[in-house]
MARVO-899998 format. One record per residue (C-alpha): residue number from 0; residue in three letters; chain; x negated, y, z. Coordinates in Angstrom, 1 decimal, always signed. Last residue first. Example, Ala and Ser with C-alpha at 12.3 -4.5 7.8 and 13.67 -1.06 7.14 Angstrom:
BEGIN
(1; Ser; A; (-13.7; -1.1; +7.1))
(0; Ala; A; (-12.3; -4.5; +7.8))
! end
This chain:
BEGIN
(284; Unk; A; (-126.9; -56.0; +39.0))
(283; Unk; A; (-126.4; -55.1; +35.3))
(282; Unk; A; (-125.9; -58.0; +33.1))
(281; Unk; A; (-128.8; -59.1; +31.0))
(280; Unk; A; (-129.5; -62.0; +33.2))
(279; Unk; A; (-126.1; -63.4; +32.6))
(278; Unk; A; (-126.6; -63.2; +28.8))
(277; Unk; A; (-129.9; -65.1; +29.0))
(276; Unk; A; (-128.3; -67.7; +31.3))
(275; Unk; A; (-125.6; -68.3; +28.7))
(274; Unk; A; (-128.2; -68.8; +26.1))
(273; Unk; A; (-130.1; -71.2; +28.3))
(272; Unk; A; (-127.0; -73.2; +28.9))
(271; Unk; A; (-126.0; -73.4; +25.3))
(270; Unk; A; (-129.4; -74.3; +24.2))
(269; Unk; A; (-129.6; -77.2; +26.8))
(268; Unk; A; (-126.2; -78.5; +25.6))
(267; Unk; A; (-127.5; -78.4; +22.0))
(266; Unk; A; (-130.6; -80.4; +23.2))
(265; Unk; A; (-128.2; -82.9; +25.0))
(264; Unk; A; (-126.2; -83.3; +22.0))
(263; Unk; A; (-129.4; -84.0; +19.8))
(262; Unk; A; (-131.0; -86.5; +21.9))
(261; Unk; A; (-127.8; -88.4; +22.7))
(260; Unk; A; (-128.8; -91.3; +20.5))
(259; Unk; A; (-126.3; -93.8; +19.4))
(258; Unk; A; (-126.7; -97.5; +20.5))
(257; Unk; A; (-124.9; -99.8; +18.1))
(256; Unk; A; (-126.3; -98.0; +15.1))
(255; Unk; A; (-124.3; -97.0; +12.1))
(254; Unk; A; (-123.4; -93.7; +13.8))
(253; Unk; A; (-127.0; -92.6; +13.8))
(252; Unk; A; (-126.1; -89.0; +15.0))
(251; Unk; A; (-124.8; -85.8; +13.5))
(250; Unk; A; (-124.1; -82.8; +15.8))
(249; Unk; A; (-121.3; -80.6; +14.5))
(248; Unk; A; (-120.6; -77.5; +16.7))
(247; Unk; A; (-117.1; -75.9; +16.9))
(246; Unk; A; (-116.3; -72.5; +18.1))
(245; Unk; A; (-112.8; -71.3; +18.8))
(244; Unk; A; (-111.7; -75.0; +18.9))
(243; Unk; A; (-108.4; -76.5; +18.1))
(242; Unk; A; (-108.9; -77.6; +14.5))
(241; Unk; A; (-112.3; -78.9; +15.4))
(240; Unk; A; (-111.3; -81.5; +18.1))
(239; Unk; A; (-109.8; -83.8; +15.7))
(238; Unk; A; (-113.3; -84.1; +14.0))
(237; Unk; A; (-112.9; -83.5; +10.3))
(236; Unk; A; (-115.7; -80.9; +10.5))
(235; Unk; A; (-117.8; -83.7; +11.9))
(234; Unk; A; (-119.8; -84.7; +14.9))
(233; Unk; A; (-118.5; -83.1; +18.0))
(232; Unk; A; (-119.3; -80.4; +20.5))
(231; Unk; A; (-116.4; -78.2; +20.8))
(230; Unk; A; (-115.9; -74.9; +22.5))
(229; Unk; A; (-112.3; -74.3; +23.4))
(228; Unk; A; (-110.6; -71.0; +24.5))
(227; Unk; A; (-107.5; -71.5; +26.4))
(226; Unk; A; (-104.5; -70.3; +24.4))
(225; Unk; A; (-102.0; -72.5; +26.1))
(224; Unk; A; (-101.8; -74.4; +22.7))
(223; Unk; A; (-105.5; -74.6; +22.8))
(222; Unk; A; (-105.4; -76.4; +26.1))
(221; Unk; A; (-102.9; -78.9; +24.9))
(220; Unk; A; (-104.9; -79.7; +21.7))
(219; Unk; A; (-108.0; -80.2; +23.8))
(218; Unk; A; (-106.0; -82.4; +26.4))
(217; Unk; A; (-104.8; -84.7; +23.4))
(216; Unk; A; (-108.3; -85.0; +21.9))
(215; Unk; A; (-110.0; -85.7; +25.1))
(214; Unk; A; (-107.4; -88.3; +26.0))
(213; Unk; A; (-107.7; -90.0; +22.7))
(212; Unk; A; (-111.5; -90.3; +23.0))
(211; Unk; A; (-112.9; -89.9; +19.5))
(210; Unk; A; (-114.5; -93.0; +17.8))
(209; Unk; A; (-116.4; -91.2; +16.8))
(208; Unk; A; (-117.9; -88.3; +18.9))
(207; Unk; A; (-116.3; -86.3; +21.7))
(206; Unk; A; (-117.3; -83.2; +23.8))
(205; Unk; A; (-115.0; -80.4; +25.1))
(204; Unk; A; (-116.2; -77.2; +26.7))
(203; Unk; A; (-113.1; -75.5; +28.0))
(202; Unk; A; (-113.3; -71.8; +28.7))
(201; Unk; A; (-111.4; -69.8; +31.4))
(200; Unk; A; (-109.6; -66.3; +31.0))
(199; Unk; A; (-106.4; -68.0; +29.7))
(198; Unk; A; (-106.1; -70.1; +32.8))
(197; Unk; A; (-107.1; -73.7; +33.7))
(196; Unk; A; (-105.0; -75.4; +36.5))
(195; Unk; A; (-103.6; -77.8; +33.9))
(194; Unk; A; (-107.1; -79.0; +33.4))
(193; Unk; A; (-106.9; -80.6; +36.9))
(192; Unk; A; (-103.8; -82.4; +36.3))
(191; Unk; A; (-104.9; -83.7; +33.0))
(190; Unk; A; (-108.1; -85.2; +34.6))
(189; Unk; A; (-106.3; -86.5; +37.7))
(188; Unk; A; (-106.8; -90.2; +37.1))
(187; Unk; A; (-108.3; -90.7; +40.5))
(186; Unk; A; (-111.6; -89.3; +39.3))
(185; Unk; A; (-111.4; -88.5; +35.7))
(184; Unk; A; (-114.7; -86.6; +35.7))
(183; Unk; A; (-113.4; -83.3; +34.7))
(182; Unk; A; (-116.5; -81.2; +35.5))
(181; Unk; A; (-115.2; -78.0; +36.7))
(180; Unk; A; (-117.2; -74.8; +36.6))
(179; Unk; A; (-118.0; -71.6; +38.5))
(178; Unk; A; (-121.5; -70.5; +37.4))
(177; Unk; A; (-124.0; -70.3; +40.2))
(176; Unk; A; (-126.9; -70.8; +37.6))
(175; Unk; A; (-127.9; -74.0; +39.1))
(174; Unk; A; (-124.1; -75.1; +39.1))
(173; Unk; A; (-124.1; -74.4; +35.4))
(172; Unk; A; (-127.1; -76.7; +34.9))
(171; Unk; A; (-125.4; -79.6; +36.6))
(170; Unk; A; (-122.2; -79.0; +34.9))
(169; Unk; A; (-123.9; -79.1; +31.5))
(168; Unk; A; (-125.8; -82.2; +32.4))
(167; Unk; A; (-122.5; -83.9; +33.3))
(166; Unk; A; (-120.8; -82.7; +30.1))
(165; Unk; A; (-123.6; -84.3; +28.0))
(164; Unk; A; (-123.6; -87.4; +30.2))
(163; Unk; A; (-120.0; -87.9; +29.4))
(162; Unk; A; (-120.2; -88.1; +25.7))
(161; Unk; A; (-120.9; -91.9; +25.8))
(160; Unk; A; (-117.6; -92.6; +27.4))
(159; Unk; A; (-115.5; -89.5; +28.1))
(158; Unk; A; (-115.8; -85.7; +27.8))
(157; Unk; A; (-114.4; -82.6; +29.3))
(156; Unk; A; (-116.1; -79.7; +31.0))
(155; Unk; A; (-114.1; -76.7; +32.4))
(154; Unk; A; (-115.8; -73.3; +32.6))
(153; Unk; A; (-114.4; -70.7; +35.1))
(152; Unk; A; (-113.9; -66.9; +34.9))
(151; Unk; A; (-115.2; -66.9; +31.3))
(150; Unk; A; (-117.0; -63.8; +29.9))
(149; Unk; A; (-120.4; -65.5; +29.8))
(148; Unk; A; (-119.0; -68.6; +28.2))
(147; Unk; A; (-117.5; -66.7; +25.4))
(146; Unk; A; (-120.5; -64.6; +24.9))
(145; Unk; A; (-122.7; -67.7; +24.8))
(144; Unk; A; (-120.4; -69.4; +22.3))
(143; Unk; A; (-120.5; -66.4; +20.0))
(142; Unk; A; (-124.4; -66.2; +20.1))
(141; Unk; A; (-124.7; -69.9; +19.3))
(140; Unk; A; (-122.1; -69.7; +16.5))
(139; Unk; A; (-123.9; -66.6; +15.1))
(138; Unk; A; (-127.2; -68.6; +15.1))
(137; Unk; A; (-125.6; -71.3; +12.9))
(136; Unk; A; (-126.3; -75.1; +13.8))
(135; Unk; A; (-127.1; -77.0; +10.6))
(134; Unk; A; (-131.0; -76.7; +10.1))
(133; Unk; A; (-132.1; -77.0; +13.8))
(132; Unk; A; (-129.6; -79.8; +14.5))
(131; Unk; A; (-130.8; -81.7; +11.5))
(130; Unk; A; (-134.4; -81.6; +12.8))
(129; Unk; A; (-133.2; -82.7; +16.1))
(128; Unk; A; (-131.4; -85.6; +14.7))
(127; Unk; A; (-134.6; -86.7; +12.7))
(126; Unk; A; (-136.6; -86.4; +15.7))
(125; Unk; A; (-134.2; -88.6; +17.6))
(124; Unk; A; (-134.1; -91.2; +14.9))
(123; Unk; A; (-137.8; -91.4; +14.7))
(122; Unk; A; (-138.0; -92.0; +18.6))
(121; Unk; A; (-135.4; -94.6; +18.4))
(120; Unk; A; (-136.9; -96.3; +15.4))
(119; Unk; A; (-140.5; -96.3; +16.9))
(118; Unk; A; (-139.3; -97.6; +20.3))
(117; Unk; A; (-137.4; -100.3; +18.6))
(116; Unk; A; (-140.4; -101.4; +16.7))
(115; Unk; A; (-142.5; -101.6; +19.8))
(114; Unk; A; (-139.8; -103.4; +21.6))
(113; Unk; A; (-139.9; -106.2; +19.0))
(112; Unk; A; (-141.5; -106.0; +15.6))
(111; Unk; A; (-144.4; -104.2; +13.8))
(110; Unk; A; (-145.2; -106.6; +11.0))
(109; Unk; A; (-147.7; -104.1; +9.3))
(108; Unk; A; (-145.6; -104.0; +6.1))
(107; Unk; A; (-142.5; -103.7; +8.1))
(106; Unk; A; (-144.1; -100.7; +9.9))
(105; Unk; A; (-145.0; -99.1; +6.6))
(104; Unk; A; (-141.5; -99.6; +5.3))
(103; Unk; A; (-140.4; -97.9; +8.5))
(102; Unk; A; (-142.8; -95.0; +7.8))
(101; Unk; A; (-141.3; -94.4; +4.4))
(100; Unk; A; (-137.8; -94.3; +5.7))
(99; Unk; A; (-138.9; -91.9; +8.5))
(98; Unk; A; (-140.3; -89.6; +5.9))
(97; Unk; A; (-137.2; -89.5; +4.0))
(96; Unk; A; (-135.3; -89.0; +7.4))
(95; Unk; A; (-137.4; -85.9; +8.0))
(94; Unk; A; (-135.8; -84.2; +5.0))
(93; Unk; A; (-137.8; -81.4; +3.6))
(92; Unk; A; (-136.6; -78.0; +5.2))
(91; Unk; A; (-133.3; -76.7; +4.0))
(90; Unk; A; (-132.2; -74.2; +1.5))
(89; Unk; A; (-133.0; -76.6; -1.4))
(88; Unk; A; (-130.7; -79.1; +0.1))
(87; Unk; A; (-127.7; -76.5; +0.3))
(86; Unk; A; (-128.5; -75.5; -3.2))
(85; Unk; A; (-127.7; -79.0; -4.3))
(84; Unk; A; (-124.2; -79.1; -2.6))
(83; Unk; A; (-123.6; -75.7; -4.5))
(82; Unk; A; (-124.8; -77.3; -7.8))
(81; Unk; A; (-122.4; -80.3; -7.2))
(80; Unk; A; (-119.5; -77.8; -7.6))
(79; Unk; A; (-120.6; -76.8; -11.0))
(78; Unk; A; (-121.5; -80.3; -12.1))
(77; Unk; A; (-118.1; -81.6; -11.0))
(76; Unk; A; (-116.2; -79.4; -13.3))
(75; Unk; A; (-114.8; -75.9; -14.1))
(74; Unk; A; (-115.0; -75.0; -10.3))
(73; Unk; A; (-112.1; -73.3; -8.4))
(72; Unk; A; (-111.5; -75.7; -5.5))
(71; Unk; A; (-108.8; -77.7; -7.3))
(70; Unk; A; (-111.3; -77.9; -10.3))
(69; Unk; A; (-113.8; -79.8; -8.1))
(68; Unk; A; (-111.1; -82.2; -7.0))
(67; Unk; A; (-109.8; -82.8; -10.6))
(66; Unk; A; (-113.5; -83.8; -11.6))
(65; Unk; A; (-113.6; -86.1; -8.6))
(64; Unk; A; (-110.4; -87.6; -9.6))
(63; Unk; A; (-111.6; -88.2; -13.2))
(62; Unk; A; (-114.4; -90.3; -11.8))
(61; Unk; A; (-111.6; -92.7; -10.5))
(60; Unk; A; (-111.4; -93.2; -6.7))
(59; Unk; A; (-112.7; -95.3; -4.0))
(58; Unk; A; (-114.6; -92.3; -2.3))
(57; Unk; A; (-118.0; -94.1; -2.4))
(56; Unk; A; (-117.1; -95.4; -5.9))
(55; Unk; A; (-116.0; -91.8; -7.2))
(54; Unk; A; (-119.4; -90.4; -5.6))
(53; Unk; A; (-121.3; -93.0; -7.7))
(52; Unk; A; (-119.5; -92.3; -10.8))
(51; Unk; A; (-119.9; -88.5; -10.5))
(50; Unk; A; (-123.7; -89.1; -10.0))
(49; Unk; A; (-125.5; -88.9; -6.7))
(48; Unk; A; (-127.7; -86.2; -5.5))
(47; Unk; A; (-125.7; -83.2; -4.1))
(46; Unk; A; (-122.5; -85.1; -3.2))
(45; Unk; A; (-124.7; -87.7; -1.6))
(44; Unk; A; (-126.3; -85.0; +0.5))
(43; Unk; A; (-123.0; -83.7; +1.5))
(42; Unk; A; (-121.9; -86.9; +3.2))
(41; Unk; A; (-119.4; -86.1; +5.9))
(40; Unk; A; (-117.7; -83.0; +4.3))
(39; Unk; A; (-117.7; -84.1; +0.5))
(38; Unk; A; (-116.9; -87.6; +1.4))
(37; Unk; A; (-114.0; -86.6; +3.5))
(36; Unk; A; (-112.9; -84.3; +0.9))
(35; Unk; A; (-112.9; -87.1; -1.7))
(34; Unk; A; (-110.8; -89.2; +0.6))
(33; Unk; A; (-108.1; -86.4; +1.1))
(32; Unk; A; (-108.1; -85.9; -2.8))
(31; Unk; A; (-107.3; -89.6; -3.2))
(30; Unk; A; (-104.3; -89.5; -0.9))
(29; Unk; A; (-103.1; -86.3; +0.0))
(28; Unk; A; (-104.6; -82.8; +0.8))
(27; Unk; A; (-102.7; -80.4; +3.1))
(26; Unk; A; (-104.6; -81.5; +6.2))
(25; Unk; A; (-108.0; -80.9; +4.4))
(24; Unk; A; (-107.2; -77.4; +3.2))
(23; Unk; A; (-109.1; -75.5; +5.9))
(22; Unk; A; (-111.9; -78.1; +5.8))
(21; Unk; A; (-112.3; -77.9; +2.1))
(20; Unk; A; (-112.5; -73.9; +2.3))
(19; Unk; A; (-115.0; -74.0; +5.2))
(18; Unk; A; (-117.3; -76.4; +3.5))
(17; Unk; A; (-117.2; -74.4; +0.3))
(16; Unk; A; (-117.9; -71.2; +2.0))
(15; Unk; A; (-120.9; -72.8; +3.9))
(14; Unk; A; (-122.1; -74.4; +0.9))
(13; Unk; A; (-122.2; -71.1; -1.1))
(12; Unk; A; (-120.5; -69.9; -4.2))
(11; Unk; A; (-117.1; -70.7; -3.3))
(10; Unk; A; (-115.0; -70.9; -6.6))
(9; Unk; A; (-112.7; -67.9; -7.3))
(8; Unk; A; (-115.1; -66.5; -9.9))
(7; Unk; A; (-115.6; -69.9; -11.6))
(6; Unk; A; (-111.8; -70.3; -11.9))
(5; Unk; A; (-111.4; -66.9; -13.4))
(4; Unk; A; (-114.3; -67.6; -15.9))
(3; Unk; A; (-112.4; -70.6; -17.1))
(2; Unk; A; (-109.1; -69.0; -17.4))
(1; Unk; A; (-110.6; -66.2; -19.6))
(0; Unk; A; (-110.9; -62.5; -18.3))
! end
């Protein structure tokens, strides 16, 4: 078999496999290769649609570096790797964000301004986030998370800042189910001390988005070191929570906006709680 065919055979043939391969090697990559990996993982649509020159400009590297990156993952060149990113787009439903962009142009033409314009933008962004959540969260991960939570002796909930309402909702819902849980609310500065009481048959649900809470990242790493299962709700495969999580859910949001929506994270929290409730209901009385 020729070297060219060998490289193609070794290359990931699906986006899920390619994403997993890049994520697993990310920490070992250096300099330009790491910057390209970040673009590939956080902006897969750009990888699918843009030219090699445009991708290189976004990653602040030379186009030849993009080709070397593709070859490092088994592809003959950028085009073959790009076809995997394009297949991801074809497998998904039409982009709701494209429709949003068209609607916003229409609103500008109609001079829709002020609170009415803000309402439209927030609602549209929420709908787009929910569409993305539906298309990206894997059913197997939801099932695995529900099984993990159902088997837990106690569930700890960790979040800070804008992520805290998501943890608070999960805590409220777990209480309604009669599930033992601890919401680590930071009262009295005792978050770390309370989490130290967790045992290996407990589960930690940790929630953090950019800019990631340093305390949450630190405590998640410490919990994983003690072999406590972590379910992470975050926003990127490069999130500092992801390497320590048994199961990690990536929820994208409008990170360029000063007020980021919690519509998708709250929806995911509801799905996890309902899935857990179904598992508990199936248990023999």
